[in-house]
C-alpha positions in Angstrom: 58.5 -59.7 111.8 59.1 -63.3 112.6 55.3 -63.8 113.0 54.7 -62.0 109.6 57.2 -64.2 107.8 56.3 -67.6 109.4 53.7 -68.4 106.8 56.1 -67.9 103.9 58.8 -70.4 104.9 61.6 -67.9 104.4 65.0 -67.7 106.0 65.7 -63.9 105.7 69.3 -62.7 105.9 68.5 -59.1 105.5 65.4 -57.0 106.2 65.0 -53.3 105.2 62.0 -51.1 105.8 60.8 -49.3 102.7 59.0 -46.0 102.3 55.3 -46.0 101.5 51.9 -45.4 102.8 48.8 -47.6 103.0 50.9 -50.6 104.1 54.1 -51.4 106.0 56.7 -52.4 103.4 59.9 -54.4 103.8 62.6 -55.4 101.4 63.7 -59.0 102.3 66.7 -61.0 101.1 66.8 -64.7 101.8 69.7 -67.2 102.1 69.4 -68.1 98.4 69.9 -64.4 97.5 66.3 -64.0 96.4 64.7 -60.6 97.0 61.1 -60.0 98.0 58.8 -57.2 99.2 56.6 -58.0 102.1 53.5 -55.7 102.3 51.6 -55.8 105.6 48.1 -54.3 105.9 46.6 -53.5 109.2 43.1 -52.5 107.9 41.0 -55.7 107.4 38.5 -53.9 105.3 41.1 -53.7 102.5 41.4 -57.4 102.1 39.0 -57.9 99.2 40.5 -55.0 97.3 44.1 -56.3 97.8 43.0 -59.8 96.6 41.4 -58.2 93.6 44.6 -56.2 92.9 46.6 -59.4 93.1 44.3 -61.2 90.7 44.6 -58.4 88.1 48.4 -58.3 88.4 48.7 -62.1 88.0 46.3 -62.0 85.0 48.5 -59.6 83.0 52.0 -60.5 84.1 52.8 -62.7 81.1 51.6 -60.1 78.6 54.2 -57.4 79.3 57.8 -56.8 78.2 58.6 -55.3 81.6 58.2 -56.7 85.1 55.4 -56.2 87.5 55.1 -57.5 91.1 53.2 -60.7 90.2 53.3 -63.9 92.2 55.9 -66.3 90.8 56.4 -69.1 93.2 54.6 -71.3 95.7 56.1 -69.2 98.5 54.3 -66.1 97.2 50.7 -67.1 97.7 48.3 -64.3 97.0 47.3 -63.0 100.4 47.7 -64.4 104.0 45.5 -63.2 106.8 46.6 -63.3 110.5 44.5 -64.0 113.6 44.3 -60.2 114.3 42.7 -59.8 110.9 45.7 -57.9 109.5 47.1 -59.5 106.3 50.1 -59.5 104.1 51.4 -60.6 100.8 54.9 -61.4 99.5 55.9 -60.1 96.1 59.0 -60.3 94.0 61.4 -57.4 94.4 62.0 -55.9 91.0 65.5 -54.4 90.6 66.2 -51.3 88.6 66.7 -47.6 88.9 63.7 -45.4 89.7 62.7 -43.2 86.7 62.8 -40.3 89.2 66.6 -40.9 89.6 67.8 -41.0 86.0 68.1 -38.5 83.1 65.0 -38.4 81.0 66.3 -38.8 77.4 63.8 -38.5 74.5 64.1 -42.2 73.8 63.4 -43.1 77.4 60.4 -40.9 77.6 59.1 -42.3 74.3 59.5 -45.8 75.7 57.8 -44.8 78.9 54.7 -43.7 76.9 54.8 -47.0 74.9 55.1 -49.0 78.2 52.1 -47.2 79.6 50.1 -48.1 76.5 51.3 -51.7 76.7 50.2 -51.9 80.3 46.8 -50.4 79.6 46.3 -52.6 76.5 46.9 -55.7 78.6 44.2 -54.5 81.0 41.6 -53.9 78.3 38.5 -56.0 78.8 39.4 -57.2 82.3 36.5 -56.6 84.8 36.5 -56.8 88.5 33.5 -55.7 90.7 35.7 -54.9 93.7 37.8 -52.5 91.8 34.9 -51.0 89.8 33.1 -50.1 93.0 36.1 -48.4 94.5 35.6 -44.6 95.1 38.6 -42.8 96.6 40.5 -39.5 96.5 43.3 -40.6 94.3 41.0 -41.6 91.5 40.9 -38.6 89.1 37.4 -39.6 88.3 36.6 -38.6 91.9 39.1 -35.8 92.4 36.5 -33.4 93.7 36.4 -35.5 96.9 39.6 -33.6 97.7 37.8 -30.2 97.8 37.2 -30.3 101.6 41.0 -30.6 102.0 41.6 -27.2 100.4 41.2 -25.8 103.9 44.5 -27.3 104.9 46.4 -25.2 102.3 47.5 -22.2 104.3 48.6 -19.9 101.5 45.5 -18.4 100.0 47.2 -17.6 96.7 47.8 -21.3 96.3 44.5 -22.4 97.6 42.7 -20.4 94.9 44.6 -22.3 92.2 43.3 -25.6 93.5 39.8 -24.1 93.7 40.1 -22.9 90.1 41.3 -26.2 88.6 38.7 -28.2 90.6 36.1 -25.8 89.3 37.3 -26.2 85.8 37.2 -30.0 86.2 33.6 -29.9 87.5 32.4 -27.8 84.6 34.5 -29.0 81.7 35.4 -32.6 82.5 32.5 -34.1 84.5 30.0 -33.6 81.6 32.4 -35.5 79.3 32.9 -38.6 81.5 30.0 -40.7 80.3 31.4 -40.6 76.7 35.0 -41.6 77.6 36.5 -45.1 77.3 36.8 -46.8 80.7 39.2 -49.6 81.8 41.0 -50.8 84.8 44.2 -48.7 85.0 47.3 -48.6 87.3 46.3 -45.0 88.3 49.6 -43.9 89.8 52.3 -44.1 87.2 54.5 -41.5 89.0 58.3 -41.6 88.4 58.8 -43.4 91.8 56.7 -46.3 90.6 58.6 -46.8 87.4 61.9 -48.8 87.0 64.4 -48.3 84.2 67.8 -49.3 83.0 68.3 -45.8 81.6 67.2 -46.7 78.1 63.9 -48.4 78.5 61.3 -49.2 81.2 62.1 -52.4 83.0 59.4 -52.5 85.7 56.2 -51.0 87.1 55.4 -51.3 90.8 52.8 -50.3 93.4 49.4 -51.1 92.0 47.8 -49.9 95.3 45.8 -47.2 93.6 44.4 -49.4 90.9 41.0 -48.1 89.6 38.4 -48.5 87.0 38.5 -45.1 85.3 38.7 -43.3 82.0 41.7 -44.5 80.1 42.9 -41.0 79.5 43.4 -40.6 83.3 46.4 -43.0 83.1 48.4 -40.8 80.8 47.2 -37.6 82.6 48.6 -38.9 85.9 51.9 -40.0 84.3 52.3 -36.7 82.6 51.5 -34.7 85.8 54.6 -36.2 87.4 57.0 -36.5 84.5 56.4 -32.8 83.5 57.5 -31.7 87.0 60.9 -30.1 87.3 61.3 -29.6 83.6 62.4 -26.4 81.9 60.4 -27.5 78.8 57.6 -29.6 80.2 55.7 -29.9 77.0 58.6 -31.4 75.1 58.7 -34.0 77.8 55.0 -34.7 77.4 55.2 -34.9 73.6 57.6 -37.8 73.8 55.4 -39.7 76.2 52.3 -39.1 74.1 54.0 -40.2 70.9 55.1 -43.4 72.5 51.6 -44.1 73.9 49.9 -43.4 70.6 51.9 -46.1 68.8 50.2 -48.9 70.7 46.9 -47.7 72.2 46.0 -44.3 70.7 43.8 -41.8 72.5 41.3 -39.8 70.4 41.3 -36.0 70.0 38.7 -35.3 72.6 40.6 -37.4 75.2 43.8 -35.5 74.5 42.1 -32.1 74.8 40.9 -33.1 78.3 44.5 -33.4 79.4 44.5 -29.6 79.9 42.1 -30.1 82.8 43.2 -33.6 84.0 46.8 -32.9 84.6 46.3 -30.0 87.0 43.4 -31.9 88.6 46.0 -34.6 89.6 48.5 -32.0 90.8 45.7 -30.5 92.9 44.9 -33.9 94.3 48.5 -34.3 95.3 49.0 -30.9 97.0 45.6 -31.3 98.8 46.7 -34.6 100.4 50.2 -33.2 101.2 48.6 -30.3 103.0 46.3 -32.6 104.9 49.2 -34.9 106.0 51.2 -31.8 107.1 48.3 -30.4 109.0 47.8 -33.6 110.9 51.4 -34.2 111.5 51.5 -37.3 109.4 53.9 -36.0 106.8 57.0 -37.9 105.8 59.7 -37.2 103.2 58.1 -39.9 101.0 54.6 -38.4 101.2 55.8 -34.8 100.5 58.4 -35.7 97.8 56.4 -34.1 95.0 54.8 -31.2 96.9 57.1 -28.4 95.8 57.4 -29.5 92.2 53.6 -30.0 92.0 53.0 -26.5 93.2 55.6 -25.1 90.8 53.9 -26.8 87.8 50.5 -25.7 89.0 51.7 -22.1 89.2 52.9 -22.4 85.6 49.8 -24.1 84.4 47.5 -21.2 85.4 49.3 -19.1 82.8 49.0 -21.6 80.0 46.5 -20.9 77.3 44.1 -23.8 77.0 44.3 -23.6 73.2 48.1 -23.8 73.3 48.1 -26.8 75.6 45.5 -28.7 73.7 47.2 -28.0 70.4 50.5 -29.1 71.9 49.1 -32.5 72.8 47.2 -32.9 69.5 50.3 -32.1 67.6 52.3 -34.7 69.5 49.6 -37.3 68.6 49.5 -36.3 64.9 46.0 -34.8 65.0 44.8 -31.6 63.3 45.2 -28.5 65.5 42.4 -26.3 66.9 42.2 -23.4 64.4 40.0 -20.5 65.4 41.2 -18.0 62.7 38.0 -18.4 60.7 35.9 -17.9 63.9 38.0 -14.8 64.7 37.3 -13.4 61.3 33.6 -14.2 61.6 33.3 -12.5 65.1 35.1 -9.5 63.8 32.9 -9.3 60.7 29.7 -9.6 62.8 30.8 -6.9 65.1 31.9 -4.6 62.3 28.6 -5.1 60.5 26.2 -4.9 63.3 27.6 -2.6 65.9 28.3 1.1 65.7 31.6 2.7 64.8 31.6 4.5 68.2 32.1 1.1 69.9 35.9 0.9 70.0 38.4 -1.9 70.1 41.9 -1.9 71.7 44.8 -2.0 69.3 44.8 -1.7 65.5 44.8 -5.5 65.3 42.2 -6.5 67.9 42.7 -9.5 70.2 40.1 -12.3 70.0 40.0 -13.5 73.6 38.7 -17.0 74.4 39.4 -17.3 78.1 41.1 -15.9 81.2 42.3 -16.9 84.6 43.2 -14.4 87.4 45.8 -12.0 85.9 46.1 -13.8 82.6 44.0 -13.6 79.4 44.0 -16.1 76.6 43.6 -15.4 72.8 42.4 -17.7 70.0 45.9 -18.3 68.8 47.1 -19.9 72.0 48.9 -16.8 73.4 48.7 -15.8 77.0 48.5 -12.1 77.9 49.6 -10.7 81.3 46.7 -8.3 82.2 48.1 -5.1 83.7 45.1 -3.1 82.4 41.7 -4.4 83.4 40.6 -3.2 86.8 37.0 -4.4 86.6 37.8 -8.1 87.3 39.0 -6.8 90.7 40.0 -10.0 92.3 41.0 -11.8 89.1 39.4 -13.1 85.9 37.1 -16.1 86.4 37.8 -16.4 90.1 36.2 -19.7 91.2 34.6 -18.2 94.3 32.9 -15.5 92.3 31.9 -18.0 89.6 30.5 -20.4 92.1 28.6 -17.7 94.0 26.9 -16.6 90.8 26.2 -20.1 89.6 24.8 -21.2 93.0 22.5 -18.2 93.4 21.2 -18.1 89.8 19.9 -21.6 90.4 18.1 -20.5 93.5 16.6 -17.0 92.9 17.1 -13.9 90.8 14.6 -11.2 91.3 14.4 -7.5 92.3 14.5 -5.4 95.4 10.7 -5.3 95.8 11.1 -8.6 97.6 13.1 -9.6 100.6 16.1 -11.9 100.1 19.2 -12.8 102.0 22.1 -11.8 99.6 21.2 -8.1 99.7 21.0 -7.9 103.5 24.1 -10.0 103.8 26.0 -7.6 101.4 24.9 -4.5 103.3 26.1 -6.0 106.5 29.4 -6.9 104.9 30.0 -3.6 103.1 29.0 -0.9 105.4 31.6 -1.7 108.1 34.2 -0.6 105.6 32.7 2.9 105.6 32.6 5.6 108.3 29.5 5.4 110.4 28.1 8.5 108.8 27.8 6.7 105.4 25.1 4.2 106.3 22.6 4.1 103.5 23.1 2.2 100.2 21.2 2.4 96.9 21.9 -0.4 94.4 22.1 0.0 90.6 23.7 -1.9 87.8 26.6 0.2 86.8 28.9 3.1 87.8 27.2 5.2 85.2 23.8 4.7 86.8 25.4 5.3 90.2 26.9 8.6 89.1 23.5 9.6 87.6 21.7 8.7 90.9 24.3 10.5 93.1 23.8 13.7 91.1 20.0 13.4 91.4 20.2 12.9 95.2 22.5 15.9 95.6 20.3 18.1 93.5 17.2 17.1 95.4 18.9 17.5 98.8 20.2 20.9 98.1 17.4 22.1 95.8 20.1 23.2 93.4 21.2 22.2 89.9 24.7 23.5 89.3 27.6 21.0 89.5 31.3 21.3 90.0 33.6 18.8 88.2 37.3 18.3 87.6 39.1 18.7 84.3 39.5 15.3 82.5 37.1 13.6 84.9 34.9 10.6 83.8 31.8 9.5 85.5 29.7 7.5 83.0 27.9 7.2 79.7 24.4 8.5 80.6 23.4 12.0 79.6 24.1 13.2 83.1 27.4 11.2 83.2 28.6 12.8 80.0 27.5 16.3 81.1 29.7 16.0 84.2 32.6 14.2 82.5 35.2 16.7 81.0 36.9 13.7 79.4 33.7 13.3 77.3 32.3 16.8 76.8 35.7 18.4 76.1 36.8 15.6 73.7 36.1 15.0 70.0 32.4 14.6 69.5 31.6 16.3 72.8 29.2 19.3 73.0 31.4 21.2 75.3 30.6 22.2 78.9 27.0 22.7 80.0 26.0 26.0 81.5 24.9 24.1 84.7 28.5 22.7 85.1 31.7 24.4 86.2 35.0 22.7 85.4 37.9 23.1 87.9 41.5 22.4 87.1 42.7 18.9 87.8 45.1 19.2 90.8 48.1 17.5 89.1 51.6 18.3 90.3 53.7 17.0 87.4 53.5 19.6 84.6 50.5 21.1 86.3 49.2 24.6 86.5 50.1 24.9 90.2 52.8 23.3 92.4 50.8 22.3 95.5 47.4 21.0 96.5 46.7 24.2 98.5 47.3 26.4 95.5 44.8 24.3 93.5 42.3 24.5 96.3 42.7 28.3 96.5 42.1 28.5 92.8 39.0 26.3 93.1 37.5 28.1 96.0 38.0 31.4 94.2 36.1 30.1 91.2 33.3 28.7 93.4 33.1 32.0 95.3 32.7 33.8 91.9 29.7 31.5 91.2 28.2 32.1 94.6 28.6 35.9 94.2 26.7 35.6 90.9 23.9 33.7 92.7 24.9 30.4 91.2 24.9 27.9 94.1 26.3 24.5 93.3 24.6 21.4 94.5 27.7 19.2 94.5 31.4 18.8 93.7 32.2 15.4 92.1 35.7 13.9 91.7 37.7 10.7 91.6 40.3 10.4 94.3 42.8 9.4 91.6 41.9 10.7 88.1 42.0 7.8 85.6 41.3 9.5 82.4 43.3 12.5 83.6 46.3 10.3 83.4 46.3 8.2 86.6 46.7 11.4 88.7 46.3 11.2 92.5 44.7 14.5 93.4 47.4 16.7 95.0 47.8 16.3 98.7 45.7 18.7 100.7 43.4 19.6 97.8 40.3 17.7 98.8 40.8 18.3 102.5 41.0 22.1 102.0 38.2 22.3 99.5 35.9 20.1 101.5 35.9 22.6 104.4 34.9 25.3 102.0 32.2 23.2 100.4 30.6 22.4 103.7 30.5 26.0 104.6 28.4 26.7 101.5 26.3 23.5 101.9 27.8 22.0 98.7 27.9 18.2 98.8 31.0 16.2 98.0 30.6 13.2 95.7 33.6 10.9 95.4 33.7 8.4 92.5 35.4 5.3 93.8 34.6 3.1 90.8 38.3 2.7 90.0 39.9 3.4 93.4 37.8 1.5 95.8 37.9 -1.9 97.5 41.6 -1.8 98.4 43.2 -1.1 95.0 45.3 1.8 96.5 47.0 -0.6 98.9 47.2 1.6 102.0 43.5 2.5 101.8 40.3 0.6 101.2 38.7 3.8 99.8 40.4 6.7 97.9 38.7 9.3 100.2 40.7 7.9 103.1 43.9 8.8 101.3 42.7 12.4 101.3 41.5 12.4 104.9 37.9 13.3 104.2 34.5 11.8 104.5 32.4 12.5 101.4 28.6 12.9 101.4 28.0 10.4 98.7 30.2 7.6 97.3 29.9 6.1 93.9 30.7 2.4 93.5 30.9 0.5 90.2 31.3 -3.0 88.7 34.6 -3.9 90.4 32.4 -4.5 93.5 31.0 -7.6 91.7 34.2 -8.5 89.8 32.5 -7.3 86.6 29.0 -8.6 87.4 26.5 -5.8 86.9 26.3 -4.4 90.4 27.0 -0.8 91.5 25.8 1.5 94.3 25.6 4.9 95.9 26.5 5.0 99.6 25.3 8.1 101.4 24.1 9.5 104.7 20.7 9.0 106.4 19.9 12.7 106.0 20.5 12.7 102.2 18.6 9.4 101.9 15.6 10.7 103.7 15.4 13.9 101.6 15.5 11.7 98.5 12.3 10.0 99.6 10.1 12.6 97.9 7.2 10.3 97.2 8.7 9.1 93.9 9.8 5.5 94.3 13.4 4.7 93.5 13.5 1.4 91.7 16.3 -0.2 89.6 14.9 -3.3 88.0 17.9 -5.5 88.7 20.1 -3.2 90.8 21.0 -5.2 93.9 19.6 -8.5 92.5 20.5 -11.6 94.6 22.9 -13.0 92.0 24.9 -9.7 91.7 24.8 -9.4 95.5 26.3 -12.8 95.9 29.0 -12.0 93.5 29.7 -8.8 95.5 29.7 -10.8 98.8 32.2 -13.2 97.3 34.5 -10.3 96.2 34.7 -8.9 99.8 35.4 -12.4 101.0 38.2 -13.0 98.5 39.7 -9.5 99.3 40.0 -10.5 102.9 40.9 -14.2 102.5 43.6 -13.6 99.9 44.9 -10.4 101.6 44.5 -8.5 98.3 44.7 -5.1 99.8 48.0 -6.0 101.3 49.1 -7.5 98.0 48.1 -4.3 96.2 50.4 -2.3 98.6 53.3 -4.7 98.6 53.2 -5.3 94.8 52.4 -1.7 94.1 55.3 -0.4 96.2 57.6 -2.9 94.5 56.3 -1.9 91.0 56.8 1.8 91.6 60.3 1.2 93.1 61.2 -0.9 90.0 59.9 1.8 87.7 61.8 4.5 89.6 65.0 2.6 89.0 64.2 2.4 85.3 63.5 6.1 85.2 67.1 6.9 86.0 68.2 5.4 82.7 65.4 6.7 80.5 64.6 10.4 80.5 61.5 9.7 78.4 59.9 8.6 81.6 58.8 12.0 83.0 56.8 10.9 86.0 55.8 7.7 87.8 52.8 8.1 90.1 50.1 6.2 91.9 49.4 4.1 94.8 48.9 0.3 95.2 47.9 -1.2 91.9 46.8 2.1 90.3 49.9 3.4 88.6 50.7 5.8 85.8 53.9 6.3 83.7 54.0 9.6 81.9 56.2 9.8 78.9 57.7 13.1 77.6 59.9 14.2 74.8 63.2 16.0 75.0 61.4 19.3 75.5 59.5 18.0 78.5 56.2 17.9 76.5 53.8 15.0 76.4 54.9 12.4 73.9 51.8 10.7 72.5 53.4 8.7 69.7 56.1 7.3 72.0 53.5 6.2 74.5 51.5 4.5 71.8 54.6 2.8 70.6 55.4 1.5 74.1 51.8 0.3 74.5 51.9 -1.6 71.2 55.3 -3.1 71.9 54.1 -4.3 75.3 51.3 -6.1 73.4 53.9 -7.8 71.2 55.4 -9.1 74.5 51.9 -10.2 75.5 51.3 -7.6 78.2 48.1 -5.6 78.3 48.4 -2.0 79.4 46.7 1.1 78.1 47.1 4.8 77.5 45.3 7.7 79.2 45.5 11.4 79.9 44.5 14.3 77.8 47.4 13.7 75.5 47.3 9.9 75.7 50.9 10.0 76.9 50.4 8.1 80.2 50.7 4.3 80.4 48.0 3.1 82.7 48.5 0.1 84.9 45.4 -1.1 86.8 45.6 -4.9 86.9 43.5 -7.4 88.9 44.6 -7.3 92.5 46.2 -10.7 92.3 48.9 -9.3 90.1 52.2 -10.2 91.8 55.9 -9.4 92.0 56.8 -12.0 89.4 54.4 -10.3 87.1 55.9 -7.0 87.9 59.4 -8.3 87.1 58.2 -9.5 83.7 56.5 -6.2 83.0 59.5 -4.1 84.0 61.9 -6.4 82.1 60.0 -6.0 78.9 59.5 -2.3 79.3 63.2 -2.0 79.8 63.9 -3.8 76.6 61.5 -1.6 74.7 63.0 1.6 76.0 66.5 0.4 75.4 65.7 -0.4 71.8 64.3 3.2 71.3 67.3 4.9 73.0 
């Protein structure tokens, strides 16, 4: 220390080490009761940058109404370099309370915003080549440099948030950067770098991250920190924005970008914290904001972009985004140019403008918790899926008449999840096409046409799909059952025809035997392991196992439709057929395999596959195209990385347990059934009969609480819950809390 201070002609009476990184920092008090900060830098390559920083600070020090660490005496020469090439500088110590340590009153927050504007206005027009050439991870402009650090985040549910917000930055901010106003900015106005007397800002310190960047980044960074640990973060942000706008107003487009920039800064912070921890370099100072940053990020993912942007626009006094006219136009076009048979959910449809994981966003700024949509299997707009699609569509999209890597890669990734017997895969674009194909294959293999289906089953919208879907042919507008189809009772235990799976199996085998005795030999039996349209009904235990033996005896194939049950949704099982302890002959897969991208498949045996090769080529123009295959590869990767099958089990068990507790207080809940994140709640009236109107009311009230569910079953008296697999226990608590409120109000 004596060597460091020798140049400055100081007689220190007290030296205290300060927290920080990038330099060694000391608080020094001399014999005249003057206070200084000595900053010692061991990396010689930073010398030019620190000299540039000092020049900037000195250039603006007289323009501000608060203090900054500018040189103020002959002792404090800009920078001194030692013989070992390290260097130091002596700065005045600015007294005051840290903003992080005081109560944030509206007046103080307003003054904070005004002080930021004052600082940035003083920097306007100043140019410095050293600072302008700087490119580093803490500059929001270059926040994507932090993407390689995501690997240090050990919790996959957190890592995906960072991936998501960096992906959003890349696609919605980067294209706007050339049109933004640039300036030299402080670039790190967190509440540990701001001093206050409790009423106003008295000082700004630590210009070490100074950068030439879009002006809006300054306020974004400040807001990212000041919004942490707040019950009402947007009220906090409003005061800061109002103060800023009085002196140096941002325009509307800059304010809208804050929706992306604030989480980008939070992601930068948590990435660097994770890296420091992984390398054992973490200190209390470095990790001070880690937990609150994660907390705000986890809230931010559920914020509707329209609501956030309007919040900031309102604070600045600008007109709000209003999509009501666009909503009316979209509805009018749809009503005018699509058929009446194309339905909409709810009597007042929702105009959706975005989504993220288990949340969906409407045009009014509302966020809906999605407990209904199973097709976005790993979550809406998952960045890994989006990136896989985007990357591959820039390389190649063609058909299966050519060789390409993504299809081969997907086959190698998917088939290990199946029993060895199921080793042939045929790609199509939808579950409907897969059902159609599976039936064709079964009929060709057996040289038979007759089909066995379950009551209330649904297998697609093709002619064959409708003919084998009781849910369609038995419903309004349906033509009734075809003579080449036999309908078997749905093996449902609650309010069902029989009490056990064995009884249902006995009934089924008797019906099939009757067909055989009349020389009607079925080609195949087709079923879902859990009947969705039947009311989220897991087929009764023992039913499939018993009937499968009988079917095999008569060379009748078993086709299982795993469109809704597959890929880990059931929690304990990757496939629904595993739950029933059977291996089917053909398995139908649908769009959840690509998170909604048009990819589906039939998986079958080599023997059936060979028989299907009759000489007529099987070709699906874009079934198994490389873009869809890459989406599907990404889905499998995400399921494993994020342990979504485990989450489906743990969250599903918790959900069902919570609903069982609710059932004790509300006799209207007749049955709760399901597995993993495939759950049904059946509502009944006082007589134990299906209560359709009550279920519709519950579903509509859930919508009013911004929860998306649906109704199903032959009487539409079953509330269906099939969310994306990232749905968590906090989401469950919210769902059950609101359901409890609804049921209490109807008691």
